[in-house]
mmCIF file of the N, C-alpha and C atoms, coordinates in Angstrom:
data_MODEL
# 
_entry.id   MODEL 
# 
loop_
_atom_site.group_PDB 
_atom_site.id 
_atom_site.type_symbol 
_atom_site.label_atom_id 
_atom_site.label_alt_id 
_atom_site.label_comp_id 
_atom_site.label_asym_id 
_atom_site.label_entity_id 
_atom_site.label_seq_id 
_atom_site.pdbx_PDB_ins_code 
_atom_site.Cartn_x 
_atom_site.Cartn_y 
_atom_site.Cartn_z 
_atom_site.occupancy 
_atom_site.B_iso_or_equiv 
_atom_site.pdbx_formal_charge 
_atom_site.auth_seq_id 
_atom_site.auth_comp_id 
_atom_site.auth_asym_id 
_atom_site.auth_atom_id 
_atom_site.pdbx_PDB_model_num 
ATOM 1   N N  . UNK A 1 1  ? -94.688  25.331 -67.875 1.00 0.00 ? 1  UNK A N  1 
ATOM 2   C CA . UNK A 1 1  ? -94.283  24.062 -67.303 1.00 0.00 ? 1  UNK A CA 1 
ATOM 3   C C  . UNK A 1 1  ? -95.516  23.162 -67.155 1.00 0.00 ? 1  UNK A C  1 
ATOM 4   N N  . UNK A 1 2  ? -95.416  21.966 -67.645 1.00 0.00 ? 2  UNK A N  1 
ATOM 5   C CA . UNK A 1 2  ? -96.517  21.006 -67.561 1.00 0.00 ? 2  UNK A CA 1 
ATOM 6   C C  . UNK A 1 2  ? -96.551  20.412 -66.157 1.00 0.00 ? 2  UNK A C  1 
ATOM 7   N N  . UNK A 1 3  ? -97.753  20.345 -65.591 1.00 0.00 ? 3  UNK A N  1 
ATOM 8   C CA . UNK A 1 3  ? -97.919  19.817 -64.238 1.00 0.00 ? 3  UNK A CA 1 
ATOM 9   C C  . UNK A 1 3  ? -98.772  18.558 -64.268 1.00 0.00 ? 3  UNK A C  1 
ATOM 10  N N  . UNK A 1 4  ? -98.731  17.799 -63.161 1.00 0.00 ? 4  UNK A N  1 
ATOM 11  C CA . UNK A 1 4  ? -99.520  16.571 -63.044 1.00 0.00 ? 4  UNK A CA 1 
ATOM 12  C C  . UNK A 1 4  ? -100.756 16.763 -62.179 1.00 0.00 ? 4  UNK A C  1 
ATOM 13  N N  . UNK A 1 5  ? -100.784 17.833 -61.358 1.00 0.00 ? 5  UNK A N  1 
ATOM 14  C CA . UNK A 1 5  ? -101.936 18.069 -60.487 1.00 0.00 ? 5  UNK A CA 1 
ATOM 15  C C  . UNK A 1 5  ? -102.168 19.567 -60.335 1.00 0.00 ? 5  UNK A C  1 
ATOM 16  N N  . UNK A 1 6  ? -103.341 19.908 -59.803 1.00 0.00 ? 6  UNK A N  1 
ATOM 17  C CA . UNK A 1 6  ? -103.694 21.302 -59.550 1.00 0.00 ? 6  UNK A CA 1 
ATOM 18  C C  . UNK A 1 6  ? -104.574 21.365 -58.311 1.00 0.00 ? 6  UNK A C  1 
ATOM 19  N N  . UNK A 1 7  ? -104.769 22.560 -57.786 1.00 0.00 ? 7  UNK A N  1 
ATOM 20  C CA . UNK A 1 7  ? -105.627 22.780 -56.624 1.00 0.00 ? 7  UNK A CA 1 
ATOM 21  C C  . UNK A 1 7  ? -106.796 23.663 -57.049 1.00 0.00 ? 7  UNK A C  1 
ATOM 22  N N  . UNK A 1 8  ? -108.026 23.255 -56.706 1.00 0.00 ? 8  UNK A N  1 
ATOM 23  C CA . UNK A 1 8  ? -109.202 24.027 -57.100 1.00 0.00 ? 8  UNK A CA 1 
ATOM 24  C C  . UNK A 1 8  ? -109.509 25.129 -56.091 1.00 0.00 ? 8  UNK A C  1 
ATOM 25  N N  . UNK A 1 9  ? -110.647 25.786 -56.254 1.00 0.00 ? 9  UNK A N  1 
ATOM 26  C CA . UNK A 1 9  ? -111.029 26.911 -55.395 1.00 0.00 ? 9  UNK A CA 1 
ATOM 27  C C  . UNK A 1 9  ? -111.292 26.493 -53.954 1.00 0.00 ? 9  UNK A C  1 
ATOM 28  N N  . UNK A 1 10 ? -111.592 25.209 -53.716 1.00 0.00 ? 10 UNK A N  1 
ATOM 29  C CA . UNK A 1 10 ? -111.852 24.711 -52.362 1.00 0.00 ? 10 UNK A CA 1 
ATOM 30  C C  . UNK A 1 10 ? -110.626 24.076 -51.721 1.00 0.00 ? 10 UNK A C  1 
ATOM 31  N N  . UNK A 1 11 ? -109.493 24.078 -52.427 1.00 0.00 ? 11 UNK A N  1 
ATOM 32  C CA . UNK A 1 11 ? -108.269 23.486 -51.898 1.00 0.00 ? 11 UNK A CA 1 
ATOM 33  C C  . UNK A 1 11 ? -108.135 21.999 -52.168 1.00 0.00 ? 11 UNK A C  1 
ATOM 34  N N  . UNK A 1 12 ? -109.061 21.418 -52.954 1.00 0.00 ? 12 UNK A N  1 
ATOM 35  C CA . UNK A 1 12 ? -108.982 19.998 -53.300 1.00 0.00 ? 12 UNK A CA 1 
ATOM 36  C C  . UNK A 1 12 ? -107.986 19.798 -54.433 1.00 0.00 ? 12 UNK A C  1 
ATOM 37  N N  . UNK A 1 13 ? -107.274 18.663 -54.408 1.00 0.00 ? 13 UNK A N  1 
ATOM 38  C CA . UNK A 1 13 ? -106.293 18.335 -55.441 1.00 0.00 ? 13 UNK A CA 1 
ATOM 39  C C  . UNK A 1 13 ? -106.975 17.619 -56.597 1.00 0.00 ? 13 UNK A C  1 
ATOM 40  N N  . UNK A 1 14 ? -106.651 18.038 -57.814 1.00 0.00 ? 14 UNK A N  1 
ATOM 41  C CA . UNK A 1 14 ? -107.160 17.398 -59.009 1.00 0.00 ? 14 UNK A CA 1 
ATOM 42  C C  . UNK A 1 14 ? -106.020 16.985 -59.914 1.00 0.00 ? 14 UNK A C  1 
ATOM 43  N N  . UNK A 1 15 ? -106.333 16.203 -60.942 1.00 0.00 ? 15 UNK A N  1 
ATOM 44  C CA . UNK A 1 15 ? -105.317 15.738 -61.884 1.00 0.00 ? 15 UNK A CA 1 
ATOM 45  C C  . UNK A 1 15 ? -105.946 15.626 -63.266 1.00 0.00 ? 15 UNK A C  1 
ATOM 46  N N  . UNK A 1 16 ? -105.147 15.195 -64.237 1.00 0.00 ? 16 UNK A N  1 
ATOM 47  C CA . UNK A 1 16 ? -105.658 14.998 -65.590 1.00 0.00 ? 16 UNK A CA 1 
ATOM 48  C C  . UNK A 1 16 ? -106.748 13.928 -65.536 1.00 0.00 ? 16 UNK A C  1 
ATOM 49  N N  . UNK A 1 17 ? -107.889 14.200 -66.172 1.00 0.00 ? 17 UNK A N  1 
ATOM 50  C CA . UNK A 1 17 ? -109.023 13.285 -66.148 1.00 0.00 ? 17 UNK A CA 1 
ATOM 51  C C  . UNK A 1 17 ? -110.082 13.682 -65.135 1.00 0.00 ? 17 UNK A C  1 
ATOM 52  N N  . UNK A 1 18 ? -109.767 14.615 -64.235 1.00 0.00 ? 18 UNK A N  1 
ATOM 53  C CA . UNK A 1 18 ? -110.752 15.090 -63.257 1.00 0.00 ? 18 UNK A CA 1 
ATOM 54  C C  . UNK A 1 18 ? -111.862 15.849 -63.979 1.00 0.00 ? 18 UNK A C  1 
ATOM 55  N N  . UNK A 1 19 ? -113.063 15.787 -63.442 1.00 0.00 ? 19 UNK A N  1 
ATOM 56  C CA . UNK A 1 19 ? -114.191 16.532 -63.981 1.00 0.00 ? 19 UNK A CA 1 
ATOM 57  C C  . UNK A 1 19 ? -114.393 17.751 -63.096 1.00 0.00 ? 19 UNK A C  1 
ATOM 58  N N  . UNK A 1 20 ? -114.392 18.935 -63.725 1.00 0.00 ? 20 UNK A N  1 
ATOM 59  C CA . UNK A 1 20 ? -114.501 20.185 -62.975 1.00 0.00 ? 20 UNK A CA 1 
ATOM 60  C C  . UNK A 1 20 ? -115.644 21.029 -63.523 1.00 0.00 ? 20 UNK A C  1 
ATOM 61  N N  . UNK A 1 21 ? -116.072 21.979 -62.709 1.00 0.00 ? 21 UNK A N  1 
ATOM 62  C CA . UNK A 1 21 ? -117.062 22.969 -63.128 1.00 0.00 ? 21 UNK A CA 1 
ATOM 63  C C  . UNK A 1 21 ? -116.443 24.343 -62.920 1.00 0.00 ? 21 UNK A C  1 
ATOM 64  N N  . UNK A 1 22 ? -116.433 25.130 -63.973 1.00 0.00 ? 22 UNK A N  1 
ATOM 65  C CA . UNK A 1 22 ? -115.898 26.488 -63.913 1.00 0.00 ? 22 UNK A CA 1 
ATOM 66  C C  . UNK A 1 22 ? -116.966 27.414 -63.347 1.00 0.00 ? 22 UNK A C  1 
ATOM 67  N N  . UNK A 1 23 ? -116.545 28.472 -62.673 1.00 0.00 ? 23 UNK A N  1 
ATOM 68  C CA . UNK A 1 23 ? -117.534 29.400 -62.111 1.00 0.00 ? 23 UNK A CA 1 
ATOM 69  C C  . UNK A 1 23 ? -118.195 30.230 -63.200 1.00 0.00 ? 23 UNK A C  1 
ATOM 70  N N  . UNK A 1 24 ? -117.612 30.282 -64.399 1.00 0.00 ? 24 UNK A N  1 
ATOM 71  C CA . UNK A 1 24 ? -118.228 31.005 -65.515 1.00 0.00 ? 24 UNK A CA 1 
ATOM 72  C C  . UNK A 1 24 ? -119.192 30.134 -66.308 1.00 0.00 ? 24 UNK A C  1 
ATOM 73  N N  . UNK A 1 25 ? -119.041 28.817 -66.204 1.00 0.00 ? 25 UNK A N  1 
ATOM 74  C CA . UNK A 1 25 ? -119.818 27.887 -67.014 1.00 0.00 ? 25 UNK A CA 1 
ATOM 75  C C  . UNK A 1 25 ? -120.657 26.979 -66.122 1.00 0.00 ? 25 UNK A C  1 
ATOM 76  N N  . UNK A 1 26 ? -121.791 26.544 -66.646 1.00 0.00 ? 26 UNK A N  1 
ATOM 77  C CA . UNK A 1 26 ? -122.630 25.606 -65.903 1.00 0.00 ? 26 UNK A CA 1 
ATOM 78  C C  . UNK A 1 26 ? -122.364 24.170 -66.332 1.00 0.00 ? 26 UNK A C  1 
ATOM 79  N N  . UNK A 1 27 ? -121.489 23.984 -67.321 1.00 0.00 ? 27 UNK A N  1 
ATOM 80  C CA . UNK A 1 27 ? -121.189 22.644 -67.829 1.00 0.00 ? 27 UNK A CA 1 
ATOM 81  C C  . UNK A 1 27 ? -120.016 22.041 -67.078 1.00 0.00 ? 27 UNK A C  1 
ATOM 82  N N  . UNK A 1 28 ? -120.052 20.716 -66.923 1.00 0.00 ? 28 UNK A N  1 
ATOM 83  C CA . UNK A 1 28 ? -118.917 19.990 -66.352 1.00 0.00 ? 28 UNK A CA 1 
ATOM 84  C C  . UNK A 1 28 ? -117.949 19.669 -67.486 1.00 0.00 ? 28 UNK A C  1 
ATOM 85  N N  . UNK A 1 29 ? -116.658 19.860 -67.234 1.00 0.00 ? 29 UNK A N  1 
ATOM 86  C CA . UNK A 1 29 ? -115.643 19.624 -68.258 1.00 0.00 ? 29 UNK A CA 1 
ATOM 87  C C  . UNK A 1 29 ? -114.548 18.725 -67.709 1.00 0.00 ? 29 UNK A C  1 
ATOM 88  N N  . UNK A 1 30 ? -113.906 17.961 -68.607 1.00 0.00 ? 30 UNK A N  1 
ATOM 89  C CA . UNK A 1 30 ? -112.843 17.025 -68.249 1.00 0.00 ? 30 UNK A CA 1 
ATOM 90  C C  . UNK A 1 30 ? -111.484 17.667 -68.504 1.00 0.00 ? 30 UNK A C  1 
ATOM 91  N N  . UNK A 1 31 ? -110.589 17.555 -67.532 1.00 0.00 ? 31 UNK A N  1 
ATOM 92  C CA . UNK A 1 31 ? -109.256 18.157 -67.629 1.00 0.00 ? 31 UNK A CA 1 
ATOM 93  C C  . UNK A 1 31 ? -108.390 17.341 -68.582 1.00 0.00 ? 31 UNK A C  1 
ATOM 94  N N  . UNK A 1 32 ? -107.789 18.030 -69.558 1.00 0.00 ? 32 UNK A N  1 
ATOM 95  C CA . UNK A 1 32 ? -106.922 17.395 -70.555 1.00 0.00 ? 32 UNK A CA 1 
ATOM 96  C C  . UNK A 1 32 ? -105.449 17.677 -70.273 1.00 0.00 ? 32 UNK A C  1 
ATOM 97  N N  . UNK A 1 33 ? -105.142 18.902 -69.831 1.00 0.00 ? 33 UNK A N  1 
ATOM 98  C CA . UNK A 1 33 ? -103.755 19.323 -69.648 1.00 0.00 ? 33 UNK A CA 1 
ATOM 99  C C  . UNK A 1 33 ? -103.694 20.381 -68.550 1.00 0.00 ? 33 UNK A C  1 
ATOM 100 N N  . UNK A 1 34 ? -102.605 20.392 -67.790 1.00 0.00 ? 34 UNK A N  1 
ATOM 101 C CA . UNK A 1 34 ? -102.410 21.356 -66.703 1.00 0.00 ? 34 UNK A CA 1 
ATOM 102 C C  . UNK A 1 34 ? -101.078 22.059 -66.952 1.00 0.00 ? 34 UNK A C  1 
ATOM 103 N N  . UNK A 1 35 ? -101.125 23.385 -67.084 1.00 0.00 ? 35 UNK A N  1 
ATOM 104 C CA . UNK A 1 35 ? -99.918  24.165 -67.375 1.00 0.00 ? 35 UNK A CA 1 
ATOM 105 C C  . UNK A 1 35 ? -99.747  25.245 -66.315 1.00 0.00 ? 35 UNK A C  1 
ATOM 106 N N  . UNK A 1 36 ? -98.546  25.335 -65.745 1.00 0.00 ? 36 UNK A N  1 
ATOM 107 C CA . UNK A 1 36 ? -98.224  26.374 -64.771 1.00 0.00 ? 36 UNK A CA 1 
ATOM 108 C C  . UNK A 1 36 ? -97.749  27.615 -65.510 1.00 0.00 ? 36 UNK A C  1 
ATOM 109 N N  . UNK A 1 37 ? -98.296  28.773 -65.156 1.00 0.00 ? 37 UNK A N  1 
ATOM 110 C CA . UNK A 1 37 ? -97.906  30.041 -65.761 1.00 0.00 ? 37 UNK A CA 1 
ATOM 111 C C  . UNK A 1 37 ? -97.127  30.905 -64.778 1.00 0.00 ? 37 UNK A C  1 
ATOM 112 N N  . UNK A 1 38 ? -96.504  30.301 -63.789 1.00 0.00 ? 38 UNK A N  1 
ATOM 113 C CA . UNK A 1 38 ? -95.721  31.047 -62.802 1.00 0.00 ? 38 UNK A CA 1 
ATOM 114 C C  . UNK A 1 38 ? -96.614  31.919 -61.936 1.00 0.00 ? 38 UNK A C  1 
ATOM 115 N N  . UNK A 1 39 ? -96.315  33.220 -61.887 1.00 0.00 ? 39 UNK A N  1 
ATOM 116 C CA . UNK A 1 39 ? -97.099  34.143 -61.064 1.00 0.00 ? 39 UNK A CA 1 
ATOM 117 C C  . UNK A 1 39 ? -98.531  34.293 -61.577 1.00 0.00 ? 39 UNK A C  1 
ATOM 118 N N  . UNK A 1 40 ? -98.770  33.925 -62.837 1.00 0.00 ? 40 UNK A N  1 
ATOM 119 C CA . UNK A 1 40 ? -100.104 34.011 -63.426 1.00 0.00 ? 40 UNK A CA 1 
ATOM 120 C C  . UNK A 1 40 ? -101.027 32.895 -62.990 1.00 0.00 ? 40 UNK A C  1 
ATOM 121 N N  . UNK A 1 41 ? -100.527 31.930 -62.245 1.00 0.00 ? 41 UNK A N  1 
ATOM 122 C CA . UNK A 1 41 ? -101.349 30.823 -61.765 1.00 0.00 ? 41 UNK A CA 1 
ATOM 123 C C  . UNK A 1 41 ? -101.257 29.607 -62.670 1.00 0.00 ? 41 UNK A C  1 
ATOM 124 N N  . UNK A 1 42 ? -102.120 28.655 -62.427 1.00 0.00 ? 42 UNK A N  1 
ATOM 125 C CA . UNK A 1 42 ? -102.140 27.401 -63.184 1.00 0.00 ? 42 UNK A CA 1 
ATOM 126 C C  . UNK A 1 42 ? -103.362 27.379 -64.086 1.00 0.00 ? 42 UNK A C  1 
ATOM 127 N N  . UNK A 1 43 ? -103.146 27.095 -65.361 1.00 0.00 ? 43 UNK A N  1 
ATOM 128 C CA . UNK A 1 43 ? -104.244 26.983 -66.311 1.00 0.00 ? 43 UNK A CA 1 
ATOM 129 C C  . UNK A 1 43 ? -104.607 25.518 -66.496 1.00 0.00 ? 43 UNK A C  1 
ATOM 130 N N  . UNK A 1 44 ? -105.917 25.272 -66.585 1.00 0.00 ? 44 UNK A N  1 
ATOM 131 C CA . UNK A 1 44 ? -106.442 23.934 -66.809 1.00 0.00 ? 44 UNK A CA 1 
ATOM 132 C C  . UNK A 1 44 ? -107.108 23.940 -68.187 1.00 0.00 ? 44 UNK A C  1 
ATOM 133 N N  . UNK A 1 45 ? -106.603 23.106 -69.095 1.00 0.00 ? 45 UNK A N  1 
ATOM 134 C CA . UNK A 1 45 ? -107.165 22.988 -70.440 1.00 0.00 ? 45 UNK A CA 1 
ATOM 135 C C  . UNK A 1 45 ? -108.114 21.796 -70.473 1.00 0.00 ? 45 UNK A C  1 
ATOM 136 N N  . UNK A 1 46 ? -109.232 21.938 -71.231 1.00 0.00 ? 46 UNK A N  1 
ATOM 137 C CA . UNK A 1 46 ? -110.294 20.941 -71.232 1.00 0.00 ? 46 UNK A CA 1 
ATOM 138 C C  . UNK A 1 46 ? -110.349 20.151 -72.534 1.00 0.00 ? 46 UNK A C  1 
ATOM 139 N N  . UNK A 1 47 ? -110.806 18.892 -72.455 1.00 0.00 ? 47 UNK A N  1 
ATOM 140 C CA . UNK A 1 47 ? -110.993 18.049 -73.638 1.00 0.00 ? 47 UNK A CA 1 
ATOM 141 C C  . UNK A 1 47 ? -112.069 18.630 -74.549 1.00 0.00 ? 47 UNK A C  1 
ATOM 142 N N  . UNK A 1 48 ? -113.039 19.314 -73.972 1.00 0.00 ? 48 UNK A N  1 
ATOM 143 C CA . UNK A 1 48 ? -114.132 19.901 -74.746 1.00 0.00 ? 48 UNK A CA 1 
ATOM 144 C C  . UNK A 1 48 ? -113.717 21.208 -75.415 1.00 0.00 ? 48 UNK A C  1 
ATOM 145 N N  . UNK A 1 49 ? -112.497 21.667 -75.148 1.00 0.00 ? 49 UNK A N  1 
ATOM 146 C CA . UNK A 1 49 ? -111.996 22.918 -75.713 1.00 0.00 ? 49 UNK A CA 1 
ATOM 147 C C  . UNK A 1 49 ? -111.987 24.022 -74.675 1.00 0.00 ? 49 UNK A C  1 
ATOM 148 N N  . UNK A 1 50 ? -111.064 24.947 -74.813 1.00 0.00 ? 50 UNK A N  1 
ATOM 149 C CA . UNK A 1 50 ? -110.960 26.078 -73.909 1.00 0.00 ? 50 UNK A CA 1 
ATOM 150 C C  . UNK A 1 50 ? -110.113 25.775 -72.689 1.00 0.00 ? 50 UNK A C  1 
ATOM 151 N N  . UNK A 1 51 ? -109.992 26.776 -71.830 1.00 0.00 ? 51 UNK A N  1 
ATOM 152 C CA . UNK A 1 51 ? -109.212 26.631 -70.605 1.00 0.00 ? 51 UNK A CA 1 
ATOM 153 C C  . UNK A 1 51 ? -109.758 27.575 -69.544 1.00 0.00 ? 51 UNK A C  1 
ATOM 154 N N  . UNK A 1 52 ? -109.293 27.409 -68.321 1.00 0.00 ? 52 UNK A N  1 
ATOM 155 C CA . UNK A 1 52 ? -109.658 28.289 -67.220 1.00 0.00 ? 52 UNK A CA 1 
ATOM 156 C C  . UNK A 1 52 ? -108.537 28.258 -66.192 1.00 0.00 ? 52 UNK A C  1 
ATOM 157 N N  . UNK A 1 53 ? -108.538 29.223 -65.313 1.00 0.00 ? 53 UNK A N  1 
ATOM 158 C CA . UNK A 1 53 ? -107.573 29.242 -64.224 1.00 0.00 ? 53 UNK A CA 1 
ATOM 159 C C  . UNK A 1 53 ? -108.002 28.191 -63.197 1.00 0.00 ? 53 UNK A C  1 
ATOM 160 N N  . UNK A 1 54 ? -107.050 27.435 -62.683 1.00 0.00 ? 54 UNK A N  1 
ATOM 161 C CA . UNK A 1 54 ? -107.365 26.333 -61.767 1.00 0.00 ? 54 UNK A CA 1 
ATOM 162 C C  . UNK A 1 54 ? -108.100 26.821 -60.520 1.00 0.00 ? 54 UNK A C  1 
ATOM 163 N N  . UNK A 1 55 ? -107.758 28.005 -60.028 1.00 0.00 ? 55 UNK A N  1 
ATOM 164 C CA . UNK A 1 55 ? -108.388 28.514 -58.807 1.00 0.00 ? 55 UNK A CA 1 
ATOM 165 C C  . UNK A 1 55 ? -109.830 28.965 -59.037 1.00 0.00 ? 55 UNK A C  1 
ATOM 166 N N  . UNK A 1 56 ? -110.282 29.028 -60.296 1.00 0.00 ? 56 UNK A N  1 
ATOM 167 C CA . UNK A 1 56 ? -111.663 29.382 -60.611 1.00 0.00 ? 56 UNK A CA 1 
ATOM 168 C C  . UNK A 1 56 ? -112.536 28.143 -60.802 1.00 0.00 ? 56 UNK A C  1 
ATOM 169 N N  . UNK A 1 57 ? -111.950 26.953 -60.728 1.00 0.00 ? 57 UNK A N  1 
ATOM 170 C CA . UNK A 1 57 ? -112.667 25.699 -60.966 1.00 0.00 ? 57 UNK A CA 1 
ATOM 171 C C  . UNK A 1 57 ? -113.022 25.006 -59.653 1.00 0.00 ? 57 UNK A C  1 
ATOM 172 N N  . UNK A 1 58 ? -114.038 24.171 -59.728 1.00 0.00 ? 58 UNK A N  1 
ATOM 173 C CA . UNK A 1 58 ? -114.441 23.340 -58.591 1.00 0.00 ? 58 UNK A CA 1 
ATOM 174 C C  . UNK A 1 58 ? -114.470 21.887 -59.065 1.00 0.00 ? 58 UNK A C  1 
ATOM 175 N N  . UNK A 1 59 ? -113.763 21.009 -58.363 1.00 0.00 ? 59 UNK A N  1 
ATOM 176 C CA . UNK A 1 59 ? -113.693 19.602 -58.759 1.00 0.00 ? 59 UNK A CA 1 
ATOM 177 C C  . UNK A 1 59 ? -115.015 18.912 -58.421 1.00 0.00 ? 59 UNK A C  1 
ATOM 178 N N  . UNK A 1 60 ? -115.608 18.273 -59.430 1.00 0.00 ? 60 UNK A N  1 
ATOM 179 C CA . UNK A 1 60 ? -116.860 17.539 -59.262 1.00 0.00 ? 60 UNK A CA 1 
ATOM 180 C C  . UNK A 1 60 ? -116.565 16.062 -59.030 1.00 0.00 ? 60 UNK A C  1 
ATOM 181 N N  . UNK A 1 61 ? -115.656 15.493 -59.859 1.00 0.00 ? 61 UNK A N  1 
ATOM 182 C CA . UNK A 1 61 ? -115.299 14.073 -59.769 1.00 0.00 ? 61 UNK A CA 1 
ATOM 183 C C  . UNK A 1 61 ? -113.822 13.919 -60.117 1.00 0.00 ? 61 UNK A C  1 
ATOM 184 N N  . UNK A 1 62 ? -113.103 13.109 -59.334 1.00 0.00 ? 62 UNK A N  1 
ATOM 185 C CA . UNK A 1 62 ? -111.671 12.944 -59.598 1.00 0.00 ? 62 UNK A CA 1 
ATOM 186 C C  . UNK A 1 62 ? -111.377 11.767 -60.456 1.00 0.00 ? 62 UNK A C  1 
# 
């Protein structure tokens, strides 16, 4: 299911276009798409390629 917003590891709300930092990566990435996987959590796909679980990300800029 496609979503319009997500919650990061600090409980902050983000949306498409937000800049986030993954705990595995030192690079800042821009959110392209947000997909809910039900019990598996919410995945955040990046414009630069790849994806991560929303709860593993930290919002840098909204």
